N, C-alpha and C positions, 0 to 999 in steps of 0.2 A: 177741543176740536180733534177729531180723529180722522186720519186720512190713510188709505192704503190703495196701491195700484192693483187692478184686477187683470188687465191685459195690455199688451203693447203690439202695435203693428206698424211697420215701416215699408216704404216703397220708393224706388229710384233714389236711394240714399246711399252714397258711397258704393261699397261693394255689393249692396243689396239692390240690384236693378229690378228684380221681381219681388212681389209682396212676400214679406216674412212676418210671422206673427208669433208672439209668446202669449199663451193663454193659460188660464187656470192659476193665476198668481194668488196665493193665500196670505192672510194676515201673518205677520211675523217675518221670519227669515226665508227668502227665496234665493236659491243659488243656481246659476246657469254657468256651465263650463264648456271649454272647447280648446283646440290647439291654437298656437300662435297664428295670427292673421285670419282667425275664423270670424271675427266681427263682433267680439264681446264689447270692446271699447266703442265701436260704432253705435251699438244699441244704447249704451250709456250716454254717449254724446247726443243721440236722438232725444232721450228723455230730458236732458238739460236744455236742449234747444227748444223743445215744446213748451217748457215752463218759463224759461228766462229770456229767450230771444224774441224780438218783434217779428211778425210774419213778413213784414216788408223790409226787414234789415238786409243789407248787402254784406254783412259780416259773416254770414253763414255759407259763403260760396264753397267752403271746404266740404259741404254736405253733398255736392253734386258728384255723381260717378265720374271716374277719370275718363277723359276723352269725350264726354257727352255734355256739351255746353247748353243744350236745350232742355235738359232734364229738370223736373220740378220735384224736389225732395218732399215727401209727405210723411207725417207722423200722426198716428191715432193712439190715444192713451185713454183707457177706461179706468175709473177709480171710484171709490166711495168716500164721501165727505160727510162725517157725522151721521152715517147710516143711509145717506141719500146716494143713489147711483148717479154718476157723472161721466161725461164723455167729452174729450178735447180732441178736435181735429185741426191740424195746422199743415199748410202747404207753403213752401218757401220759394222765392226767386221766380221771376217771370210774371206773365200776365195772369197765371192761374193761382197766384199766392192768395191765401185766405186763412181765416181763423174762425172756428165755430166752437161754442161752449154750451153744453147742456148739463144742468144740475136739477135733478128731479123733473119738474114739468116746465121749468124756465129755460130759456135759450138766450144766448148773446152771440154777436158776430163782430168781426173786425177788432178794432182797438178797444171797443167796449168789453168784449169778451176777455181780452188780455188784462185790462185794468181791473175788471171785477175779480178775476182770479188772483191778481197780485194783491188786491186789498184783502181778500179772504185768507190767503196764505201768508201775508206779511212780508212781501218783497217788492222791489221796484225794477223798472226797466232802465237801461242806459239811454241817455239822451242821444248819444251818437256812438256808433261802433258796436263792438261786441259787448255782451254782459260780463261783468266782473264780480268778484267776491263782495265788493262794497255795495252791490245792488241786491244781493240775495237775501238779506234780512234774516227772518226766522228760519227759512229752509237752509240757510247757510250753516246753521248750527246742526242740522240733521244730515246735510249733504256732505259726505267726507270723500274726497277724491283720493286716489292712490298717492301715498307719500305726503299727505297734508293733514294727517290726524293730529299732529302736534300743534297746529296753528289755530286752536280753538279760541284763544284770546282775541285774535283779530276778527274772527267770525262773530264773537260776542259783542265786540265794539260796534260792528256793522249792524247787529240786530238790537242794539240798545234801545233805540227809539221805538221800534215796533214792540219790544217786550214791555217797555214802560207804558205804552198806550194800552196794551192788552191787560196788564196788571191793574192799571188805574180804572179801566172799565169793569174789571172783574170784582174788585174790592168795593165794598159799600160801607158807609157809615161806621158802625162799630168795628168792623174789620180794620178800617184805616186807623181808627183811634187805638186799636189794640197794638198796632206797630209802634205808636208813640207813647204807650203806657209802660208800666214796669215790666210787663211781659216782653216788650221790645228789648229792654236791657238784658233780660235772660237770653233772648235770642242772640244778641250781640256777644254776650259772654260765651255762649256755645260756639258761635262762629270763631271767636278769638281762641278758644281752646283747640278747635280743629286746626286753626292757622298755626298755633304753637307746635302742633305735631309735624308741621311741614317746614316751618321757618324758625330760625333762632331769634333772639331778641334784636340782634343786629340785622336781621333780614337775610341771613345766609341759609341756603337750603340744607335740610337735614332729614333723616328718616327715609321714608319711602320716596319723598321728592328727590333727595340726593341720589338714591339708587336709580330712580327713573331718569334723572339727568345723565348719570353714567351710562345707563343702557342706551339712552338716546344718542350719546356721543359714539358709542360702539356701532349702533345701527347707521349713524351718519357716515362713518367710515365704510361700512358695508355697502351703503348706497353709492358712495363715491367710487368704490371698486367696481360695482355692477354697472354704474354709468360709464366708466371707462371701457368696460367690456362691450356694453351696448354700442358705445361710440365706435369702437373698433369694428364691431359687427356691421354697423351702418356704413363705415368707410369701406369695408369689404363689399357691401352691396353696391355702393357707388362705383368702386373699382370694377365690379362685375358688369355694371351697366356700361362703363366706358369700354371695357374689353369687348363686350357684345357689339357696341356701336362700331368700334374699329373693325371687328371681324365682319360685320355686315357690310361696311363700306368696302372692305377688301373683296368680299364675295361679289359685290356689284361691279366695282371698278376693275378687279383682277389685274393689278399692275404687273404681275409676273408675265402675263401674256404679252404685254407691250415690250417688256425687257427681253422675252424670248424671241420676238420678231426682230428686235434690234440686234440681238446676238446672232441670229441666223444670217442677217444681212452682213454683219461684220465678218462672220466666218466665210461667207461666199466671196467677199472681197479679198479676204486673206488667202482663200483657196486659189483665186485668179493669180494673185501675186506669187503664190507658191509654184503654180504651173509655170509662170514666167521664169522664176528662179531655177526650176528644173530644166527648162529649155536652155537657160544660160549655162547650167552645169553640163548639159549634154554638148553644147557648142564648144565649151572649153575642153571637154574630153576629146571631141573630134579634132580641135586645134592641136591638142597634144599628140593625137595619133598621126596627124599630118607631119608634125615635127619629127615623130619617130620614123615615119616613112622616109623623110628627107635625110635623117641621120643614117638610116639603114643603107640608103643609096650611096651616101658618101663613104660609109664603111666598106661597101662592096667595091667601090672604085679604089679605095686605099688598099684593100685586100688583093685585088688584081695587080696593083702596082708593086706589092711586096713579094709576089710569087717568084720573080726572077732572083731577088736577093735571097729568098728562102732556099732556093735550089742550091746556091753556092754554099750557104750555111749548112744545109743537110749533108752535102758531100764532105765538108770538113768534119762535121760531127760523126759521120760514119767511120772515118779514118781514126779519129781519136778513140771511139768505142772499141774498135778492133784491137788497138794497142793495149787498152785497159783489160780486155779479155785475156790476152796472153799473160799479162802480169798476174791476174787472178788465178789462172791455172797453176802457175808456179807456187803461189802462196798456198793453194789447196793441197798440193803434194806434200809440202813441209808440215802442214797442220795434221795431216793424216798420220805421218810418222810419229810425231810427238804424242798424239792421242793413243797410239798403240803402246808406246813406252809407259805412259801414265796408267793405263789399264792394268798392265802387268805388275807395276809397283803397288797398285791398290789391292790386287788379289793377294799378294804376299803380306801386306799389312793387315788385311782382314783375318788371314789365317793365324798370325801372331796374336791378334786381339782375342780370337776364340780360345787359344791356348791359355792366355792370361786370365780370361773369365773363368775357365775351368779350375785353374789353380786357386783363384780367389774364392770360388764357391766351395771348393774342398776345404779351404782353411776356415771359412765361416761355419760350415757344417760341423767341422771338428770342434771349434770353439763352442758352438751351440750344444754339441753332445756332452762336452765337459760340464757346461752350466746346468743342463738338464739333469745330469747324473748327480751333481751336488744338491740341486733343488729336491730331487726325489729322496736322497738320503736324509735331508733335513725334514722333509714332509713325513717320512716314516717315523723318525724320532719324535716329532711334535705330535703325531697322531697317537703314538704309544703313551706319551705323557697325558694327553687330553683324555684318552680312554681310562687311565688310572684315576685322574681327577674326577671324571664322570662316575666311576665306580665308587669312589669315596663319598661323593655327594649323595649317591643313591643309598649307600649304607647309612649315612647320617640321617637321611630322611626316614628310612625304615626303622632305625633305632628310636627316633622321636615318636613315631607312630605306635611302636610296640611298648615303650616305657611309659608314656603318658597318654592314657586314653582320653582324659578330659583336659583340654588346654585352657589355661587361665589367661584371659586378655587383661590389658591394663584397666579397661572399664570394669571388668569383674573384680579385680583387686581393689579398685577404688570403692566400689559398692560394698565389698566385704569389709573393708576398713571402716566405712561409714556405719555399717550395721554393728560392728564390734564396738566402735566408739559410742554409738547410741546406747547399747546394752550396758556398757561400762558406766556411762554417765547416769543411766537409770539406777544402776546398783549403788553408785555413790550417793545419789539423792535419797535412795531408800535407807542407806546406812546413816545418812545425816539426820533423817527425820525419825527413824525407828528408835525404840527404847532399848538401851544396852544394859545387860545384866552381867556383871563380872562376878564370878564365883570362884571360891577356893575351898574345897571340901577335904575333910580328913580322910585318910586312907580307909577304904572299905565303905565309905558313906556315899549315898546317891540321893538325888531328888528327881521325882517323876515330873515330867513337863507335858501338859496336854494343851494343844492350840489348834483350833479349827479342824477338829476330828482326828488329828495325828497325836501320837504319844511318843515321848522321847525321855531319855535319862541324862542327867547332868552328873558327871563324875570328875574327880580330880580338879583341875584349874583351867579356866578359860573365860570366854565372853560369849553371850548368847543374845541375838537380836530378837526382839519381840515385835512382830508386824501387826498382830491383832490381839484380841483378848486371850490371855493365857492363864492356865491354872497350874500352880506349883504345889505338889503334894509333899509335905514335910513329915517324914516318919515320926510318929509319936507326938507330933505337935499340931497337926491339922493341915489346912490348905490355904495358900495365898493366891488370890485372883488379881492379876495385873491387867489393867486396860491402858494401852499406850495413848498418850495425848496426840492431838492433831487430827484434823478432819480429812486430810488428803492422803493418808497412808494407803487407803484402799486404791485410790486412783494411781498412786505411785507403784503400788504392787502390780496393778493391771498393766501399766506402761512397761514395767520391768519384765513381766511375763511376755508381753507382745514383742518387746525388743529381742528377748532371748529366743522366742519362737522364730522370729524372722531371721536371726543369725543362724540358728540351727538348720533352718530350711535351706539357707544359702550354702552352708557348709556341706549339707548332704547333696545338693545339686552339683557342687564342685568336687565331690568325692574326697573331702579332706576332713580331718578330725577337729582342727582348730585353725586359728589365724596363723600361728607359727608354721604349721605344716603347709598352709597355702602359700605363705611368703617363700618357704624353702622350695616348693614346687615351681613357683613363678620365677625364682632366680635360676633354677635348673632349666626351665623352658627358655629363658632369655639366653643362657649360655649355649644351649643347643641351637637356638635361632641364629646366634652370632656365628657359631661354627658352620652352620648351613650357609649363611650369607657369605662367609669367607671362602667356603668351597665353591659357591656359585661364582664369586668374583674371580677366583683362580681359573675356573673352567671358562669364564667369559674371556679372560686374557689369553688363554691357550687356544680357545676355539670360539672366536667372536660370532661366527655364523653356525656353530654347532658341529658336533663330532661327525655327523653324516656328511656335512659339507666338506670337512677336512678329508674324510675317506674318499669322497668323490674327486676332490682335488688331487689326492695321491694317485688315484687311478688315471686321471687325465694326464698327469706328469709322466706316468709310466707309458701311456699310449704315445705321447709326444716323443719320448725318448726312442721308442721303437720305430716311429716314422723317420726320425733323424738317422738312425742306423741304416734303415733301408735306403734312404737317399744317398748315404755315403757309399753303400755297396753298388749302387747303380752308376756312380761316376767312374770313368776310365782310370786305369792305373797311372800314377805320376811318371814323368819322363825320368830316364836313368841319367847317369853321369855322362855317357857318351852322346846323348841326344842333344839337339839344338837347345841352346840356352833360352829359357822362357823369360820374357820381359815382365815387369810389373804391369798390373792392369792400367794404371794411369798413363804409364809410358806407352803401352800398346795402344790405348785409346787415342793419345795425342798423335802417335805416328799414323794411325788409321785415319784420323781426321785430316791430317796434313796431306795424306795420299788422296783422300776424297776431294779435298780442295784442288789439288794439282790435277786430278783426273777431270774435275768439273771445269777448271780453266781450260784444259786441253780440249774438252768436248765443246765448250763455248767457242774456242778459237776455231775448231774444225767446222762447227755449224756456221760461224760467221764467214769463214773462207768459202764454204759451199754456197752460202747466200750471196756473197759478193761475186763469186764466179757465175752463179745463175743470173744475177742481175746484170753483170757485164755482158753475158751472152745474149740475154733478152734485149739489152740496150743496143748492142751492136747489130743484131738482126733488125730491130725496129728502125734504127738510123739508116740502114741500107734500104729498107722498104720505103721509108719516107723520102729518101733521096731520089729513088727511082720514080715514085708517084709524083713528086713535085716536078720533076723534070718532064714527065709525060704531060702533066696538066699545063705547064708553061708553054710547051710547044704545040698544044692541041688547038684546032679551029674553034672549039667551044669557048675557049678563053676570050677570043675576039668578039664573039656574039655576046657573052656576058658583059663585056666592057661597054658595048653599044647600048644594051638594055639598061644598065645601071645609070648611064648618062641621061637617057630619056626619062627614067623614073625620077631622077633628081630634079629635072626641069618641071615635071608635072606636079611633084610634091610642093615645090616652091610656089607655084601659081595657086594651088588649092589652099595653102596656108594663108596667103594674103587675103583671099575671099572670106575665109572663116574668121580671120581676125576682125574684119569689118563687121560681121554679124555679131560677134561677141561684144564689141563696143556698143552696138545698137541695143542689145538686150540689157546690158549693164545700165545704160541710161534709162530704159523703161522701168527697171526694178527700182532704181534710185528715186525716180519720180513718184512711184507708188507708195513710198515710205512704209515698208512692211513692219518696222518696229512699232510705229504708231498704231497700225492695224492690230498687231499682236497685243498691245496694251489695251486697246478698245475691247478685244475679245475677252481678255482676262478680267477687265473691269466689269463688263456687262455680265460675265459668268458669275463673278462674285456678287454683284447686285441681285441677279436672279436667284442665286442660292440663298442670300440673306432675306430676300422678300418671301421666298417659299418657307424658309425656316421660321421667319417672324410670324407668318400666318399659322404655321403648325404650332409654334410655341404659344401663340395667343389662344389657339383652340385648347391646348393642354392647360394653360392657365385658367381658362374659363371652367374647365372640368374640375380642376383642383379647388378653385374658389367656390364653385357650386357645392362640391362635396364638403368643404369646410363650413359653408353656410348651413348646409343641411345638418351637420353635426352640431353646430352652435345653436341653430334653431331648435334642435331636439332638446337642448339643455334648458330651454325656456328662460332666456336671459331677461326678456322684457317682463314676463310674469314674475320672475324672481325679483327684478327691480321694483315692480309694482307692489309686491308683497313686502319687500324691505322698506319701501317708502311708507306703506301703510303702518307697519310695525314701528317705524321711526316716529 
């Protein structure tokens, strides 16, 4: 049997209130995609309901669109069954529920259509409630929901009976016998071999089955993680719904407006109490003013009563002030005389101090002149020595430059010694490897020697080294040809020649004939360097800052000495033997300081006596004026009038104070009865409640925005699709 869907159409089903159709479905794999909540799962649920649910079942109430209790969900599925076109129409719930099936030219309706389709496809319907996996039969093997791909064994168990019937009706005679013949054993052996690839003898998983189980465990953990995230996502959705419900309730009820009205009422009541308190404060201030008026009237009466006594007191005070004035004038005259005497003594002491200062300055300049003279003499001598040392150093340097044109450094000497040692060692190696001929010839005899193009003669006694092939011509005897042994003599000869050439080049560069002359010149240069160094050290000791600095220092000392001599000439001549004896500067300064203190004390005493006399004069004049004024006021008619007015003011102030005291008591009782502290607490409480209500409303609006943004971000991640894919992979 071959079955594939050709089109799908739904209407009034969940989110699809209007008709929606998927057409052009082809045999094989058909994929339809969309974002979260686009309705993909709804379409799959519609296919399942059309095949597996009774059209009169009440278990499909979830197919209705949300909020529409009168809707009739409808599903239309077109399919081909063994090449025949078929059409299934189902409507659920309500009076319009129906089922129609058409296959080829035949049609069925109601439960007959459902039963016929179930028999053809190999599934059953639930006796009561929603269809389950145990009713799906053969389609249950083909229908794989998200996350249930691993549960094929349970689906196979549910389809066992339908499969058995299908196989039994398909197999005929010999085919059935074939399963019980020897061919059946081969089939069982093949199945056993395939089983052994998946299970051990003890039934433990192995191979690809073990790997599949491990992967299934990993995917199960992945599914659990995604389920937790989806659950958190759904919890946020629920939280968003609660926040929106609370926000809408606040928008409708607007509790802050009720709190605002209560707050305004409490503030008005508190304002009334504040006005009463202000009136009480004003009344108390007025009561205080009345008390002040009363006190002022009493003070005026007391003042008028004291005027007579004050007149007598002023008369006595005037007499005492006059006596003090006479005494102050006498003290002033004595102070003026002492001040004149102190000023004369101070002038004499200052003159003696100036004389002592001149004498001390002359002595200091004389001592300074002597010191500068000695310093100048020493500077002249030191400069002369430094100039001699500088000239000697210059001569030594010039001599070194003229005697030795090429200076040999320590590095040059080390290099020259290394080259000489290398040439000497090469010579020794050559002598060690070369052929030695020791000869002792008779007087007048000689032997001709020819080697490498050169010709020589051997005479007398000696030793000859042969470095290469050499011919010896013996007179009257013939020729001896000697070839030295060893294969490295040529290389040794080349090394010796190279070493000698390098040594000769170094000697020519240093302008010396041999190593001994170089050593002698190096020693001579060291000696000259030490002499120059000693001369430099001597010059540095004599002139640390240079000869020019010493010369400048000598010129400065001479200039300072000239200035000192000019200062001595400007001083006046010292006193003679008949002149007044000059005191030492410390004694003169002490005497002058004592005179200044005495003059200061006398001036202070004079100023104090003048101030006392002025004060006594002013006091006496004031006392006399006050006595006359008080006497006139005491005896004037105005005093009698003031006395009568003060008495009348005192009586009036007392009466007004009593009336104001009663008003204060009345206002205090009114304020106490209003309980302003309770009103203040109500205002604060209502103000806090109003603020909290408004803030809670604003916070809820902010939370809604935050949760909505988080849901948008999480929805963009496709958690439910990821979970569905993970379940399918599991």
